[in-house]
Every structure is written in structure tokens, then in C-alpha cells.
C-alpha positions in Angstrom: -23.7 -15.8 39.1 -24.0 -18.9 37.0 -21.9 -22.0 36.7 -20.0 -23.2 33.7 -22.6 -25.9 33.3 -25.3 -23.2 32.8 -23.2 -21.4 30.2 -22.6 -24.6 28.3 -26.3 -25.3 28.4 -27.1 -21.8 27.1 -24.7 -22.1 24.2 -26.0 -25.5 23.1 -29.6 -24.4 23.4 -29.2 -21.2 21.4 -31.2 -21.2 18.2 -29.1 -21.8 15.0 -30.7 -19.3 12.6 -27.6 -18.7 10.5 -27.0 -21.2 7.8 -24.2 -20.9 5.4 -25.3 -21.3 1.8 -23.1 -21.2 -1.3 -25.2 -18.4 -2.8 -24.7 -16.2 0.3 -20.9 -16.9 0.3 -20.8 -15.9 -3.4 -22.7 -12.7 -2.8 -20.4 -11.8 0.1 -17.3 -12.5 -2.0 -18.5 -11.1 -5.3 -16.9 -7.7 -5.0 -13.5 -9.4 -4.4 -14.0 -11.7 -7.4 -15.0 -8.7 -9.6 -11.9 -6.8 -8.6 -9.7 -9.8 -9.3 -11.4 -10.3 -12.7 -10.8 -6.6 -13.7 -7.2 -6.9 -12.7 -6.8 -10.1 -14.6 -8.4 -8.6 -17.7 -6.4 -5.3 -17.4 -3.3 -5.9 -15.3 -2.0 -2.4 -16.1 -4.7 -0.9 -14.0 -2.8 -2.2 -11.0 0.6 -1.2 -12.2 0.1 2.3 -13.6 3.5 4.1 -13.6 4.6 7.4 -12.3 4.7 9.9 -15.2 7.2 12.2 -13.5 9.6 9.5 -12.8 9.0 8.1 -16.3 10.1 11.4 -17.8 13.4 11.1 -16.0 13.9 7.6 -17.2 13.0 8.6 -20.8 15.5 11.5 -20.7 18.3 9.3 -19.5 17.6 6.2 -21.7 15.3 6.9 -24.6 15.7 10.5 -25.7 18.8 9.8 -27.7 16.7 8.0 -30.3 13.2 9.3 -29.4 13.6 13.0 -28.6 10.3 14.8 -29.0 8.6 11.4 -29.6 10.5 10.9 -32.9 12.7 8.0 -34.0 16.1 8.8 -35.4 16.7 5.2 -36.6 13.3 4.3 -38.2 11.6 7.7 -38.8 8.1 6.2 -39.5 8.1 4.4 -36.1 7.7 7.4 -33.8 6.1 7.6 -30.4 3.1 9.5 -31.7 -0.2 7.9 -30.9 -1.0 6.8 -34.5 2.3 5.1 -34.9 2.1 3.4 -31.6 -1.4 2.1 -32.5 0.0 0.7 -35.7 3.4 -0.7 -34.7 3.1 -1.8 -31.1 2.2 -5.4 -30.4 -1.1 -4.9 -28.5 -1.8 -1.3 -29.5 -1.7 2.0 -27.7 -1.4 1.2 -24.0 1.1 1.1 -21.2 1.3 -2.7 -21.3 2.4 -2.7 -24.9 5.0 0.0 -24.3 6.3 -2.0 -21.4 6.6 -5.1 -23.6 8.5 -3.1 -26.3 10.9 -1.5 -23.8 11.5 -4.7 -21.9 12.1 -7.0 -24.9 13.1 -4.5 -27.7 12.2 -5.1 -31.3 13.9 -4.6 -34.6 16.5 -1.9 -34.1 15.4 -1.1 -30.6 17.4 -2.8 -27.9 15.8 -4.6 -24.9 15.9 -2.6 -21.7 14.7 -5.5 -19.5 17.6 -6.2 -17.1 19.0 -2.7 -17.7 16.0 -0.9 -16.2 13.9 -2.0 -13.2 10.3 -3.1 -13.7 9.3 0.1 -12.0 11.4 2.2 -14.3 9.9 0.5 -17.3 6.3 1.0 -16.0 7.1 4.7 -15.3 8.5 5.3 -18.8 5.5 3.5 -20.3 3.2 5.8 -18.4 5.2 8.8 -19.6 5.2 7.7 -23.2 1.4 7.1 -23.3 0.5 10.3 -21.5 2.9 12.4 -23.6 1.8 10.8 -26.8 -1.8 11.3 -25.9 -1.1 15.0 -25.5 0.7 15.2 -28.8 4.3 15.4 -27.7 
């Protein structure tokens, strides 16, 4: 048995071999910084939608004008990959589809406020996947 005084002496006399250097802190934190940078550069990677749920949202809200990936109002602005690449602000990706669905554009009404953010992400995932497969 040793006294509190001995324990205190042991702790103060222990060698201090671990020094905290900025380089070591950065090396330890680099994976987290890298992940954050990837998410900042491509925020959709963190918010990929559910394609199955998106199909239901599409059927209930989009199919009247966009059945089969077509466009009954503006026939040239279909949901086919080539048209999405040409006409969507930001090109062929879920983020661009989400922006279009949320804000609307030209004859397309805005669905932000009518659909939840999750519903919009899901329909965007469905549109991109289905368009990639060729409707």
C-alpha cells in the first residue's frame, strides 16, 4: 500500500514523452477533413434519395406532364439524359433535378413547399436513375 503522497510523486515524475505537434494533430484529423471536403464538393453524395420512394412521388406529382420521361408542355425538354444535360442548370445530376423540382422553371411549377425535401431528393434519384437506364 502506498500513500496519496507517493501516487502524486509518481505522477509528477513520470516521463513526458508525448508532445502534441500541429502536424500530428493534422495527420490524425486528416480523414475527417477529407470526408468533409468531399461532402462540401459534392453535397448530393450525402443526400442520395430513395429511388423506390421517388417513383411513387413521380407517379403522384410528375407523371401527368412527364409520363415515360416525356414532356407534354415543352416536348423538347424531356427527362431523357441528353435533354437533362442540355437544359438543367448544373447538368445531369440529382442536385440539378432537385433545384428544378424545388424552384420550377419556365412552364414547370415549383414543388418546394408542396413536397418535402426528402420527397424531392427521392424523385431526383428516381429521375436520374430512370433516365440513365433510358426510361
